[in-house]
MIMI-901232 format. One record per residue: y, x, z of N, C-alpha, C, O, CB in turn. Coordinates in pm, whole numbers, padded with zeros to 5 digits, always signed. Glycine has a CB too. Layout:
residues N
YXZYXZYXZYXZYXZ/...
END
This chain:
residues 307
-01110+07235-19037-00979+07176-19067-00993+07078-19184-01051+07110-19287-00874+07287-19101/-00939+06958-19166-00943+06858-19272-00847+06897-19385-00741+06955-19362-00907+06717-19216/-00889+06864-19507-00809+06897-19625-00760+06770-19691-00839+06682-19724-00892+06982-19724/-00629+06762-19711-00566+06648-19778-00519+06697-19915-00443+06793-19926-00445+06591-19694/-00566+06631-20019-00530+06668-20156-00433+06567-20214-00458+06446-20211-00656+06677-20244/-00322+06615-20268-00233+06532-20351-00271+06561-20496-00251+06672-20545-00079+06564-20322/-00323+06460-20565-00361+06476-20705-00274+06383-20789-00296+06261-20791-00514+06446-20727/-00175+06440-20856-00078+06358-20928-00050+06416-21066+00013+06521-21080+00053+06348-20848/-00099+06346-21167-00065+06384-21304+00085+06373-21324+00145+06455-21394-00141+06295-21407/+00147+06270-21264+00292+06251-21263+00339+06287-21122+00329+06203-21032+00334+06102-21304/+00389+06409-21098+00407+06461-20963+00511+06385-20880+00602+06321-20933+00446+06604-20970/+00495+06396-20749+00600+06358-20656+00716+06455-20673+00700+06564-20728+00548+06358-20508/+00834+06414-20626+00946+06507-20622+00916+06618-20521+00831+06601-20434+01079+06433-20586/+00985+06729-20534+00964+06839-20442+00999+06799-20299+00932+06840-20204+01046+06960-20484/+01103+06718-20285+01141+06670-20151+01028+06589-20089+00996+06605-19971+01270+06584-20157/+00965+06503-20170+00854+06422-20121+00737+06510-20079+00677+06488-19974+00810+06322-20228/+00704+06609-20160+00593+06701-20128+00623+06776-19999+00535+06794-19915+00568+06801-20243/+00746+06818-19983+00784+06890-19860+00768+06801-19738+00720+06847-19634+00929+06939-19870/+00807+06675-19749+00795+06582-19636+00649+06551-19606+00609+06542-19490+00872+06452-19664/+00569+06534-19711+00426+06511-19691+00363+06632-19622+00282+06616-19530+00355+06483-19827/+00400+06751-19665+00345+06872-19607+00374+06878-19456+00287+06914-19376+00402+06997-19677/+00495+06844-19418+00530+06846-19275+00439+06752-19197+00386+06790-19092+00679+06805-19254/+00419+06631-19247+00336+06532-19177+00192+06581-19167+00131+06573-19060+00340+06397-19250/+00139+06632-19277-00001+06675-19281-00024+06798-19194-00121+06804-19117-00043+06705-19425/+00064+06897-19205+00042+07022-19132+00071+07006-18983+00009+07075-18902+00129+07132-19190/+00164+06918-18946+00188+06893-18804+00066+06828-18738+00045+06841-18618+00311+06804-18786/-00014+06759-18820-00137+06698-18767-00251+06799-18761-00359+06768-18711-00178+06578-18853/-00228+06920-18812-00329+07024-18808-00420+07027-18928-00528+07085-18923-00410+07009-18687/-00377+06963-19038-00459+06958-19158-00402+07050-19266-00287+07093-19258-00468+06813-19211/-00485+07080-19364-00444+07160-19479-00399+07067-19592-00460+06963-19614-00559+07253-19527/-00293+07105-19662-00247+07028-19778-00272+07109-19905-00236+07227-19914-00097+06992-19765/-00334+07044-20004-00357+07107-20134-00292+07021-20242-00281+06900-20228-00510+07124-20162/-00249+07087-20350-00178+07017-20458-00250+07036-20591-00292+07146-20625-00033+07067-20470/-00263+06926-20665-00305+06930-20805-00203+06846-20881-00206+06724-20875-00455+06876-20826/-00112+06912-20953-00003+06844-21021-00010+06868-21172-00051+06975-21218+00133+06891-20966/+00031+06764-21247+00039+06774-21393-00093+06820-21456-00093+06894-21554+00151+06870-21432/-00204+06777-21398-00333+06818-21454-00357+06749-21588-00307+06640-21613-00448+06785-21356/-00433+06814-21672-00452+06769-21811-00589+06710-21839-00609+06646-21942-00429+06884-21905/-00684+06729-21747-00819+06680-21774-00883+06627-21647-00845+06665-21536-00905+06791-21835/-00980+06539-21665-01054+06487-21551-01130+06599-21481-01150+06596-21359-01151+06377-21595/-01172+06698-21559-01245+06810-21500-01167+06882-21392-01225+06923-21291-01283+06908-21607/-01036+06897-21412-00952+06960-21310-00951+06878-21182-00956+06933-21072-00809+06978-21363/-00946+06746-21197-00946+06658-21080-01081+06665-21008-01086+06670-20886-00915+06514-21121/-01190+06664-21085-01323+06668-21025-01341+06796-20943-01400+06793-20835-01432+06658-21133/-01292+06906-20994-01301+07033-20922-01217+07032-20795-01259+07082-20691-01259+07148-21012/-01096+06975-20804-01003+06977-20690-01050+06888-20575-01026+06921-20459-00865+06933-20736/-01116+06776-20606-01154+06682-20499-01283+06723-20430-01322+06661-20331-01169+06543-20555/-01350+06824-20480-01483+06858-20431-01490+06875-20280-01587+06834-20217-01531+06984-20498/-01388+06936-20220-01391+06962-20076-01280+06889-20000-01248+06926-19887-01380+07111-20050/-01220+06787-20062-01111+06714-19997-01165+06607-19901-01260+06536-19933-01019+06649-20102/-01102+06598-19785-01136+06492-19689-01052+06367-19713-01093+06256-19680-01116+06542-19545/-00933+06386-19770-00842+06275-19797-00772+06301-19929-00750+06416-19968-00739+06257-19682/-00736+06193-19998-00677+06205-20130-00557+06111-20141-00565+05994-20106-00781+06173-20240/-00445+06165-20190-00327+06086-20220-00305+06089-20370-00301+06196-20431-00200+06140-20144/-00293+05970-20432-00268+05960-20575-00152+05866-20601-00107+05793-20512-00394+05912-20649/-00104+05870-20725-00003+05773-20768-00072+05676-20865-00141+05584-20822+00122+05844-20836/-00054+05695-20996-00122+05610-21093-00253+05672-21141-00316+05621-21233-00030+05582-21212/-00293+05780-21079-00413+05852-21119-00538+05767-21092-00547+05697-20991-00421+05986-21044/-00634+05774-21183-00754+05692-21173-00858+05759-21083-00900+05873-21106-00814+05666-21312/-00896+05686-20980-01002+05733-20890-01126+05653-20925-01147+05542-20876-00962+05714-20737/-01208+05711-21010-01326+05646-21066-01451+05679-20985-01447+05759-20892-01345+05687-21212/-01562+05615-21024-01689+05645-20960-01725+05792-20978-01784+05854-20889-01800+05556-21017/-01690+05848-21093-01720+05989-21120-01640+06079-21027-01692+06179-20976-01688+06023-21267/-01514+06045-21005-01430+06123-20912-01487+06115-20771-01495+06216-20701-01283+06073-20914/-01525+05995-20730-01577+05977-20595-01711+06048-20577-01740+06098-20468-01593+05829-20564/-01792+06053-20681-01919+06125-20675-01896+06274-20653-01972+06341-20583-02001+06101-20804/-01788+06326-20715-01756+06469-20700-01697+06502-20565-01705+06616-20519-01661+06511-20808/-01637+06403-20500-01566+06425-20373-01662+06405-20256-01660+06300-20191-01444+06328-20360/-01743+06502-20231-01852+06489-20133-01803+06467-19991-01872+06403-19911-01938+06611-20137/-01685+06518-19956-01635+06507-19818-01534+06394-19800-01487+06373-19688-01572+06637-19776/-01501+06322-19906-01389+06228-19903-01415+06111-19808-01520+06047-19812-01361+06175-20043/-01316+06085-19721-01323+05974-19627-01221+05865-19659-01244+05748-19631-01302+06024-19484/-01108+05905-19719-01000+05809-19744-00921+05848-19867-00894+05966-19889-00908+05800-19622/-00883+05749-19948-00793+05769-20061-00678+05671-20046-00700+05553-20018-00867+05750-20198/-00557+05718-20064-00439+05632-20053-00362+05635-20184-00324+05741-20233-00348+05676-19934/-00339+05518-20239-00254+05502-20357-00111+05490-20307-00077+05395-20237-00296+05376-20443/-00026+05585-20342+00114+05583-20300+00189+05484-20388+00249+05521-20489+00179+05725-20309/+00185+05360-20349+00244+05250-20423+00174+05121-20386+00081+05122-20306+00236+05275-20576/+00218+05012-20444+00160+04882-20408+00036+04848-20489-00068+04813-20432+00263+04773-20426/+00045+04859-20622-00069+04826-20706-00180+04929-20689-00153+05048-20676-00027+04818-20853/-00305+04884-20689-00416+04976-20667-00531+04952-20765-00647+04981-20733-00467+04963-20523/-00501+04900-20884-00607+04878-20981-00655+05008-21045-00749+05006-21125-00559+04782-21088/-00593+05119-21011-00642+05250-21055-00750+05305-20962-00808+05410-20990-00527+05349-21064/-00778+05234-20853-00885+05274-20761-01008+05188-20786-00998+05066-20788-00838+05262-20613/-01123+05250-20805-01248+05177-20821-01297+05138-20682-01361+05217-20613-01355+05262-20898/-01265+05015-20641-01296+04973-20504-01446+04960-20481-01494+04990-20372-01228+04842-20474/-01520+04914-20581-01665+04905-20565-01726+05042-20541-01814+05059-20456-01729+04840-20688/-01678+05141-20616-01728+05277-20597-01687+05332-20461-01764+05405-20397-01677+05369-20709/-01566+05298-20416-01523+05340-20281-01615+05281-20176-01655+05350-20082-01378+05296-20254/-01649+05154-20192-01741+05090-20097-01877+05158-20098-01936+05183-19993-01756+04941-20129/-01925+05187-20217-02057+05249-20230-02061+05386-20164-02164+05426-20111-02096+05261-20377/-01949+05457-20166-01941+05591-20108-01885+05590-19966-01864+05695-19905-01856+05680-20196/-01861+05469-19913-01806+05454-19777-01672+05527-19762-01646+05593-19662-01906+05508-19673/-01589+05513-19866-01455+05571-19866-01353+05460-19843-01355+05358-19912-01426+05647-19999/-01265+05480-19748-01158+05383-19722-01050+05397-19829-01004+05508-19856-01097+05402-19579/-01011+05284-19889-00904+05284-19990-00785+05208-19935-00799+05099-19879-00953+05220-20125/-00667+05267-19950-00544+05204-19901-00436+05211-20008-00443+05290-20101-00495+05272-19771/-00335+05125-19991-00212+05136-20068-00095+05149-19971-00116+05152-19850-00193+05013-20163/+00027+05156-20022+00145+05167-19935+00243+05056-19971+00348+05083-20029+00213+05309-19949/+00212+04932-19938+00295+04819-19981+00437+04827-19925+00459+04866-19810+00232+04689-19939/+00531+04789-20009+00670+04780-19967+00753+04905-19988+00876+04897-19990+00675+04746-19825/+00690+05019-20004+00766+05144-20013+00845+05155-20144+00950+05219-20148+00672+05262-20000/+00794+05093-20251+00862+05097-20380+00937+04967-20410+00996+04953-20518+00763+05124-20491/+00936+04874-20316+00980+04738-20346+01124+04728-20393+01153+04660-20492+00963+04653-20224/+01215+04795-20324+01356+04786-20364+01379+04850-20500+01458+04799-20580+01445+04852-20259/+01310+04962-20527+01326+05028-20656+01284+04936-20770+01352+04928-20872+01244+05158-20659/+01171+04867-20753+01123+04776-20857+01219+04659-20872+01250+04618-20984+00981+04724-20823/+01267+04606-20760+01358+04491-20766+01488+04526-20838+01538+04445-20916+01389+04442-20626/+01542+04644-20813+01664+04684-20882+01641+04700-21032+01728+04668-21113+01718+04816-20823/+01521+04749-21069+01490+04761-21212+01487+04624-21279+01530+04610-21393+01356+04833-21231/+01435+04524-21209+01434+04388-21264+01573+04348-21313+01589+04296-21423+01384+04286-21157/+01673+04374-21230+01809+04332-21266+01871+04425-21369+01953+04381-21450+01897+04327-21141/+01833+04552-21367+01880+04641-21472+01834+04591-21608+01911+04589-21703+01830+04784-21449/+01707+04552-21617+01654+04503-21744+01714+04367-21781+01743+04341-21898+01501+04492-21737/+01733+04281-21682+01790+04150-21710+01930+04162-21770+01961+04099-21870+01795+04066-21582/+02013+04243-21707+02150+04259-21756+02150+04324-21894+02223+04282-21984+02234+04344-21657/+02066+04425-21911+02056+04491-22041+02016+04392-22149+02068+04395-22261+01956+04607-22034/+01922+04304-22116+01874+04207-22214+01977+04102-22249+02005+04078-22367+01752+04141-22163/+02035+04038-22148+02125+03925-22178+02262+03971-22227+02339+03892-22281+02143+03839-22054/+02294+04100-22208+02417+04155-22266+02389+04218-22402+02461+04307-22447+02480+04258-22171/+02283+04170-22466+02245+04209-22603+02227+04360-22616+02268+04422-22714+02351+04161-22702/+02162+04417-22512+02129+04559-22510+02253+04647-22535+02245+04754-22597+02022+04589-22615/+02366+04598-22485+02493+04671-22493+02529+04709-22637+02583+04816-22664+02486+04797-22406/+02499+04617-22727+02523+04642-22870+02666+04611-22912+02708+04646-23023+02428+04559-22953/+02740+04547-22824+02876+04503-22860+02882+04356-22892+02991+04299-22901+02927+04583-22977/+02766+04292-22910+02762+04147-22936+02786+04071-22806+02763+04123-22697+02625+04105-22998/+02833+03948-22818+02859+03864-22702+02729+03823-22634+02635+03778-22700+02940+03739-22743/+02723+03839-22502+02603+03806-22427+02627+03692-22330+02710+03605-22355+02553+03927-22353/+02554+03693-22220+02568+03588-22119+02564+03651-21979+02545+03771-21965+02456+03481-22134/+02582+03566-21877+02592+03613-21739+02478+03558-21654+02410+03463-21694+02726+03573-21678/+02457+03618-21538+02353+03575-21446+02401+03465-21350+02322+03380-21309+02302+03693-21366/+02527+03467-21315+02578+03373-21216+02552+03230-21259+02580+03190-21372+02728+03395-21193/+02497+03152-21165+02471+03012-21190+02338+02984-21259+02299+02868-21272+02580+02956-21272/+02268+03090-21303+02139+03071-21369+02028+03059-21264+02045+03097-21148+02110+03189-21467/+01914+03007-21308+01800+02989-21218+01699+03101-21237+01661+03134-21350+01732+02853-21241/+01655+03160-21126+01557+03269-21129+01432+03227-21055+01437+03186-20939+01616+03397-21066/+01319+03238-21122+01190+03209-21059+01118+03338-21026+01103+03425-21112+01104+03122-21150/+01072+03350-20902+00998+03467-20858+00851+03428-20850+00812+03347-20766+01050+03520-20720/+00771+03486-20938+00628+03452-20942+00552+03554-20859+00519+03663-20906+00575+03449-21090/+00525+03516-20735+00461+03594-20629+00570+03651-20539+00649+03736-20580+00372+03709-20687/+00572+03602-20414+00681+03635-20323+00634+03733-20216+00624+03699-20097+00735+03507-20257/+00605+03856-20260+00570+03962-20167+00691+04049-20138+00805+04001-20137+00456+04048-20222/+00666+04177-20114+00776+04268-20080+00878+04279-20192+00999+04274-20167+00720+04406-20047/+00831+04295-20317+00923+04306-20429+00996+04174-20450+01117+04171-20470+00849+04347-20558/+00921+04065-20444+00981+03933-20462+01094+03907-20363+01196+03848-20398+00876+03826-20448/+01075+03950-20240+01179+03933-20138+01307+04004-20180+01416+03946-20172+01130+03987-20003/+01296+04130-20223+01415+04205-20263+01478+04147-20389+01601+04145-20402+01381+04352-20285/+01396+04100-20481+01450+04035-20601+01535+03914-20560+01644+03893-20614+01335+03992-20697/+01485+03837-20466+01560+03720-20419+01692+03757-20354+01793+03690-20378+01478+03641-20323/+01693+03862-20273+01817+03903-20206+01920+03951-20307+02039+03919-20294+01789+04014-20105/+01876+04027-20408+01970+04075-20509+02022+03957-20592+02141+03951-20624+01903+04180-20601/+01934+03864-20626+01974+03748-20705+02080+03666-20633+02172+03611-20695+01853+03660-20737/+02067+03658-20503+02166+03584-20422+02305+03646-20441+02405+03575-20451+02126+03585-20272/+02309+03778-20444+02437+03847-20464+02497+03819-20601+02620+03820-20616+02419+03995-20446/+02414+03795-20701+02461+03763-20834+02501+03616-20847+02554+03575-20951+02355+03797-20936/+02476+03538-20744+02510+03396-20750+02410+03313-20827+02445+03210-20885+02645+03380-20810/+02285+03358-20830+02180+03283-20898+02115+03182-20804+02119+03197-20682+02074+03379-20955/+02055+03079-20863+01972+02985-20787+01831+03040-20788+01774+03066-20894+01978+02839-20849/+01773+03059-20669+01647+03133-20658+01533+03040-20614+01544+02966-20516+01662+03250-20559/+01424+03048-20690+01303+02971-20663+01185+03068-20659+01193+03178-20712+01281+02860-20771/+01075+03027-20595+00958+03114-20590+00831+03030-20581+00830+02919-20527+00966+03212-20471/+00725+03087-20635+00592+03028-20619+00497+03135-20574+00485+03241-20636+00542+02962-20752/+00428+03107-20463+00325+03197-20412+00237+03116-20317+00280+03082-20207+00387+03322-20341/+00114+03085-20357+00027+03002-20272-00013+03070-20142-00069+03006-20054-00096+02964-20348/+00014+03201-20130-00025+03274-20010+00091+03297-19913+00073+03359-19808-00085+03406-20049/+00208+03247-19948+00325+03264-19862+00377+03126-19822+00394+03038-19906+00437+03346-19935/+00402+03109-19694+00447+02979-19645+00587+02943-19693+00673+03030-19709+00445+02979-19495/+00609+02814-19717+00739+02769-19764+00848+02794-19662+00964+02814-19699+00734+02621-19799/+00813+02793-19533+00913+02818-19429+00973+02957-19442+01093+02977-19421+00850+02801-19290/+00888+03053-19476+00937+03191-19491+01033+03200-19609+01139+03262-19598+00820+03289-19511/+00997+03139-19721+01086+03142-19837+01219+03075-19804+01325+03128-19834+01019+03072-19957/+01212+02959-19742+01334+02885-19711+01423+02961-19614+01546+02952-19622+01299+02749-19653/+01362+03037-19523+01442+03115-19428+01519+03226-19498+01616+03279-19444+01353+03174-19320/+01475+03262-19619+01543+03364-19699+01637+03303-19803+01693+03374-19886+01440+03452-19769/+01654+03171-19799+01741+03106-19895+01676+03083-20030+01745+03061-20129+01864+03186-19913/+01542+03087-20035+01467+03069-20159+01398+02933-20155+01339+02895-20054+01363+03184-20179/+01406+02859-20266+01342+02728-20272+01199+02741-20321+01176+02787-20432+01422+02633-20363/+01101+02701-20237+00961+02714-20279+00923+02606-20381+00970+02493-20373+00869+02705-20158/+00839+02643-20475+00788+02551-20575+00644+02515-20541+00570+02596-20485+00797+02612-20718/+00605+02393-20573+00471+02345-20538+00363+02391-20635+00244+02387-20601+00472+02195-20532/+00402+02434-20752+00305+02479-20851+00369+02582-20942+00491+02592-20952+00250+02359-20934/+00284+02659-21009+00335+02759-21102+00403+02691-21220+00501+02741-21275+00222+02852-21152/+00349+02574-21260+00410+02500-21370+00550+02453-21334+00640+02456-21419+00323+02380-21407/+00571+02411-21211+00703+02367-21167+00802+02484-21171+00919+02467-21208+00696+02307-21025/+00756+02602-21134+00842+02720-21136+00891+02747-21278+01010+02770-21300+00768+02843-21080/+00799+02746-21374+00835+02780-21512+00919+02671-21577+01004+02700-21660+00708+02805-21595/+00896+02546-21541+00978+02438-21596+01121+02444-21545+01214+02401-21613+00917+02302-21562/+01139+02498-21425+01268+02495-21357+01358+02612-21395+01480+02597-21398+01247+02494-21208/+01299+02727-21424+01376+02852-21426+01398+02910-21566+01306+02918-21648+01307+02955-21341/+01522+02951-21589+01557+03020-21714+01506+03163-21715+01471+03217-21819+01709+03018-21735/+01504+03224-21597+01453+03360-21580+01330+03352-21490+01331+03282-21388+01562+03455-21520/+01224+03422-21526+01107+03434-21438+01072+03582-21427+01058+03652-21527+00984+03352-21492/+01057+03628-21301+01022+03767-21273+00880+03771-21217+00850+03708-21116+01123+03833-21174/+00793+03847-21285+00651+03852-21249+00622+03961-21149+00664+04076-21165+00566+03873-21374/+00547+03924-21043+00507+04022-20942+00363+03999-20897+00326+04032-20785+00600+04015-20821/+00282+03942-20986+00143+03914-20955+00055+04036-20987+00087+04113-21077+00094+03791-21033/-00055+04053-20914-00148+04162-20944-00233+04128-21066-00236+04012-21109-00239+04193-20823/-00300+04227-21120-00395+04204-21229-00535+04193-21169-00588+04290-21115-00388+04318-21336/-00594+04074-21180-00730+04054-21131-00798+03949-21218-00742+03906-21319-00730+04011-20981/-00917+03909-21181-00993+03816-21264-00923+03681-21280-00942+03613-21380-01131+03795-21206/-00843+03644-21182-00773+03515-21187-00647+03525-21272-00614+03432-21346-00738+03467-21046/-00576+03636-21261-00443+03645-21324-00443+03701-21465-00346+03682-21538-00355+03729-21240/-00549+03771-21506-00549+03830-21641-00530+03723-21747-00600+03622-21749-00681+03906-21667/-00434+03746-21836-00401+03653-21946-00351+03517-21898-00344+03422-21976-00523+03633-22034/-00315+03508-21768-00272+03378-21715-00131+03340-21758-00097+03221-21757-00279+03379-21565/-00049+03437-21795+00086+03408-21843+00074+03387-21993+00086+03479-22074+00189+03526-21808/+00048+03261-22029+00010+03226-22165+00111+03132-22229+00212+03096-22169-00127+03163-22167/+00082+03093-22350+00173+03009-22427+00198+02875-22359+00311+02827-22355+00119+02986-22566/+00093+02816-22306+00107+02686-22241+00207+02692-22126+00290+02603-22111-00029+02638-22188/+00198+02797-22046+00288+02812-21932+00429+02849-21976+00526+02789-21930+00234+02916-21835/+00441+02946-22063+00573+02996-22104+00651+02894-22185+00774+02893-22183+00558+03122-22184/+00580+02808-22257+00650+02707-22337+00722+02605-22251+00806+02531-22301+00552+02635-22428/+00691+02601-22123+00759+02509-22031+00900+02556-21995+00980+02477-21946+00677+02491-21905/+00930+02684-22018+01057+02738-21973+01174+02679-22052+01159+02647-22170+01057+02889-21986/+01290+02663-21989+01408+02604-22055+01460+02692-22168+01415+02805-22187+01518+02581-21954/+01556+02638-22243+01624+02715-22348+01687+02841-22288+01734+02840-22175+01733+02629-22418/+01686+02949-22367+01741+03075-22320+01651+03145-22221+01699+03220-22136+01875+03053-22258/+01520+03121-22231+01424+03175-22135+01413+03327-22144+01415+03385-22253+01287+03111-22156/+01400+03390-22027+01381+03535-22018+01267+03562-21922+01272+03521-21806+01512+03608-21972/+01163+03630-21969+01050+03670-21885+01061+03819-21858+01076+03899-21949+00913+03636-21954/+01055+03855-21728+01066+03995-21687+00935+04034-21619+00892+03970-21523+01189+04017-21592/+00873+04140-21667+00743+04183-21615+00752+04324-21559+00764+04421-21634+00636+04176-21724/+00745+04335-21426+00733+04467-21363+00599+04475-21291+00581+04560-21203+00850+04493-21265/+00506+04389-21328+00375+04385-21263+00274+04465-21344+00271+04588-21334+00326+04239-21247/+00192+04398-21423+00090+04462-21504+00085+04395-21641+00106+04274-21651-00048+04455-21435/+00059+04472-21747+00054+04413-21880-00065+04319-21895-00061+04228-21978+00047+04522-21986/-00171+04340-21816-00292+04260-21830-00271+04113-21794-00352+04029-21834-00399+04317-21744/-00165+04081-21720-00143+03941-21683-00085+03860-21798-00086+03737-21794-00050+03932-21562/-00035+03927-21901+00026+03861-22016-00079+03836-22125-00153+03928-22162+00142+03945-22072/-00085+03714-22175-00168+03685-22293-00083+03723-22413-00004+03643-22463-00214+03531-22298/-00099+03846-22459-00006+03903-22557-00007+03829-22690+00098+03809-22752-00039+04049-22581/-00124+03787-22735-00133+03715-22863-00055+03585-22856+00018+03550-22950-00279+03686-22899/-00070+03513-22746+00001+03385-22731+00150+03404-22709+00230+03322-22752-00058+03305-22616/+00187+03514-22643+00330+03542-22627+00393+03570-22763+00505+03525-22789+00352+03661-22531/+00324+03643-22848+00373+03667-22984+00392+03535-23059+00494+03516-23126+00275+03758-23062/+00296+03445-23047+00306+03314-23113+00428+03237-23062+00505+03181-23140+00178+03233-23089/+00443+03237-22932+00554+03162-22872+00689+03218-22917+00778+03142-22953+00545+03166-22718/+00703+03350-22915+00830+03409-22954+00859+03387-23102+00975+03382-23143+00830+03558-22923/+00754+03373-23182+00774+03340-23322+00825+03198-23342+00892+03169-23440+00645+03358-23398/+00792+03110-23248+00834+02970-23255+00965+02944-23184+01036+02849-23216+00726+02882-23197/+00999+03028-23086+01121+03007-23006+01212+03128-23017+01188+03232-22956+01085+02979-22858/+01317+03113-23095+01411+03223-23115+01496+03251-22993+01568+03351-22988+01500+03194-23233/+01490+03162-22894+01569+03179-22772+01496+03259-22666+01556+03291-22563+01608+03044-22716/+01369+03292-22688+01286+03351-22583+01297+03504-22585+01291+03566-22691+01139+03308-22599/+01314+03563-22465+01326+03708-22451+01220+03761-22356+01189+03698-22255+01467+03746-22401/+01163+03877-22388+01062+03940-22303+01105+04083-22271+01127+04164-22361+00923+03939-22372/+01116+04113-22141+01159+04244-22093+01050+04295-22000+01013+04227-21904+01299+04237-22019/+00999+04415-22026+00885+04460-21948+00891+04608-21914+00935+04691-21994+00757+04431-22023/+00846+04638-21793+00833+04776-21748+00697+04833-21788+00666+04949-21758+00851+04784-21595/+00617+04752-21856+00487+04796-21904+00477+04752-22050+00467+04633-22078+00369+04737-21818/+00479+04846-22141+00473+04812-22283+00341+04743-22314+00236+04788-22269+00491+04937-22370/+00344+04634-22391+00220+04568-22431+00138+04655-22525+00189+04752-22581+00249+04433-22497/+00012+04619-22543-00075+04697-22631-00023+04699-22773-00036+04798-22845-00217+04641-22629/+00038+04586-22813+00093+04575-22949+00246+04578-22946+00313+04496-23007+00044+04445-23016/+00299+04677-22873+00444+04686-22856+00517+04697-22989+00623+04636-23006+00478+04805-22770/+00463+04772-23082+00530+04791-23211+00547+04659-23286+00649+04637-23352+00452+04891-23298/+00448+04572-23274+00457+04442-23341+00566+04356-23279+00642+04290-23350+00323+04369-23335/+00575+04356-23147+00682+04284-23078+00818+04335-23124+00907+04257-23157+00668+04298-22925/+00834+04467-23126+00963+04527-23159+01002+04503-23304+01120+04484-23335+00960+04676-23131/+00903+04503-23393+00930+04479-23535+00969+04333-23560+01060+04306-23639+00809+04516-23619/+00900+04242-23495+00923+04099-23521+01043+04044-23446+01110+03952-23495+00800+04021-23483/+01072+04098-23327+01175+04037-23243+01278+04140-23195+01297+04155-23074+01110+03969-23122/+01343+04210-23285+01443+04309-23244+01556+04242-23165+01607+04137-23203+01500+04383-23366/+01594+04306-23057+01700+04250-22973+01652+04148-22873+01727+04107-22785+01803+04187-23059/+01525+04107-22884+01471+04008-22791+01360+04064-22704+01305+03993-22619+01418+03888-22868/+01327+04190-22723+01228+04256-22638+01282+04391-22595+01361+04454-22665+01091+04271-22711/+01237+04433-22478+01268+04569-22432+01152+04616-22346+01108+04544-22256+01404+04574-22351/+01103+04737-22373+00995+04796-22295+01037+04937-22253+01082+05016-22336+00862+04799-22377/+01024+04967-22126+01054+05103-22081+00953+05200-22143+00839+05162-22168+01051+05112-21925/+00994+05325-22169+00904+05420-22235+00782+05456-22151+00678+05493-22206+00979+05545-22268/+00793+05444-22020+00679+05456-21930+00713+05374-21806+00830+05338-21786+00648+05607-21893/+00615+05343-21724+00640+05255-21610+00743+05319-21517+00721+05429-21464+00508+05226-21533/+00855+05249-21498+00970+05307-21428+00998+05243-21293+01088+05287-21221+01092+05295-21515/+00923+05138-21257+00956+05062-21137+00974+05146-21013+01069+05127-20937+00850+04962-21112/+00884+05240-20991+00890+05321-20869+00956+05456-20893+00953+05543-20806+00750+05343-20815/+01016+05475-21009+01071+05606-21043+01214+05624-20991+01309+05637-21067+01069+05625-21194/+01224+05624-20859+01349+05665-20793+01314+05771-20689+01202+05775-20639+01422+05543-20728/+01409+05854-20657+01384+05958-20557+01347+05896-20423+01259+05946-20352+01508+06048-20541/+01416+05787-20390+01392+05723-20260+01250+05666-20251+01180+05687-20152+01495+05612-20234/+01208+05594-20356+01074+05534-20356+00967+05642-20357+00864+05630-20290+01056+05440-20477/+00992+05747-20432+00899+05859-20441+00873+05918-20303+00758+05942-20265+00955+05967-20536/+00979+05941-20230+00968+05999-20096+00902+05901-20000+00810+05937-19927+01106+06041-20042/+00948+05777-20001+00897+05676-19907+00747+05654-19922+00674+05649-19823+00970+05545-19927/+00701+05640-20048+00559+05613-20072+00473+05732-20034+00366+05715-19976+00536+05576-20218/+00518+05852-20067+00442+05972-20033+00429+05992-19883+00321+06023-19833+00505+06093-20095/+00540+05974-19811+00537+05990-19666+00450+05883-19601+00376+05911-19506+00679+05986-19609/+00458+05760-19652+00375+05652-19598+00227+05684-19616+00147+05662-19525+00410+05518-19666/+00191+05735-19735+00052+05770-19761+00003+05876-19663-00107+05866-19609+00034+05819-19905/+00085+05979-19641+00047+06086-19549+00031+06033-19406-00064+06069-19337+00151+06198-19552/+00123+05950-19363+00116+05894-19227-00008+05807-19210-00071+05808-19104+00243+05812-19195/-00043+05731-19314-00160+05644-19305-00288+05727-19294-00380+05689-19222-00167+05551-19427/-00293+05838-19364-00410+05926-19355-00422+05984-19214-00530+05983-19155-00401+06040-19460/-00312+06034-19161-00314+06092-19027-00355+05987-18924-00437+06014-18836-00176+06151-18992/-00298+05867-18935-00332+05761-18839-00478+05721-18849-00543+05691-18749-00243+05638-18863/-00530+05720-18972-00671+05685-18989-00762+05788-18922-00856+05751-18851-00706+05674-19139/-00733+05915-18943-00816+06019-18883-00803+06023-18731-00900+06051-18660-00780+06155-18942/-00683+05996-18681-00660+06005-18536-00708+05882-18460-00766+05895-18352-00513+06026-18509/-00684+05764-18517-00712+05641-18441-00799+05540-18515-00837+05438-18457-00583+05575-18403/-00832+05566-18641-00908+05468-18718-00824+05355-18772-00878+05253-18817-01016+05411-18633/-00691+05370-18770-00600+05266-18818-00626+05233-18966-00630+05323-19050-00452+05310-18800/-00645+05103-18997-00678+05061-19134-00589+04947-19183-00632+04865-19264-00824+05018-19141/-00466+04941-19136-00380+04827-19165-00369+04798-19315-00374+04682-19356-00242+04851-19108/-00354+04900-19396-00332+04878-19540-00457+04905-19623-00449+04941-19741-00219+04967-19589/-00572+04888-19561-00698+04903-19635-00712+04792-19739-00682+04676-19710-00819+04902-19537/-00757+04827-19858-00769+04727-19966-00914+04706-20008-00941+04625-20097-00686+04768-20088/-01007+04778-19947-01150+04754-19973-01220+04727-19841-01175+04771-19735-01215+04875-20046/-01330+04653-19847-01402+04619-19724-01553+04635-19746-01632+04611-19655-01369+04474-19677/
END
């Protein structure tokens, strides 16, 4: 009997675990749980006999993969997968997958929660501003970007997007105006919402040169990864531009310095909250379980992220 392990330092909801169990056990597999673990040693012991692994933000390192002698597939329940060591997965012939789109609406709604909180002066009682009529730039138009655009339309915002991997026809069919370059996006938009992955191309790419192009009253919203922000240059820019606001679901490495220097102009969630809804929790977990079952039954690899 194949064994599917859920290893989550930050657990799924009980409803999600129950739904995953139904999917796994109906396929004739065993489900094992490792929740709220405190050390890597606990994870290494738990994966030793697992055929499949479901994780959230948990790190699947070369050491973990070395311990998992029977492992055939690991699925990150969520879109971002930089917590999976893809080179090590390749070396061990382990299929790595993510579950794109399952958390998209949850992340998109958080974008607007932070935007409203920021421009209404963090509900301090001071006079703020409104979203209607403002320009919103979506940097990377994937699943989250799509939902951000739909919500922005409801607020009466003008919506623009830049993504070299998405056709302009698709954006236009959604009522979004495509931009020809990332520089054009930042020059055009008062608000920019980041949805780019962290990789060798994007790390530190959101820098002073790019951000300085934004109009007066600029607001940068980051629900992607902190690594894409050039934090030193962002600090410099915010020191020079009193109109600039930074709202992030991922606290920067020097969060205390940002908060001390720019009170009222920065906001960081206490931990990454984008996917922290009951609905997203359930959707991502069930998708991960279904992908594992489909892989074992038919070899389906639609959401494979390593080759």
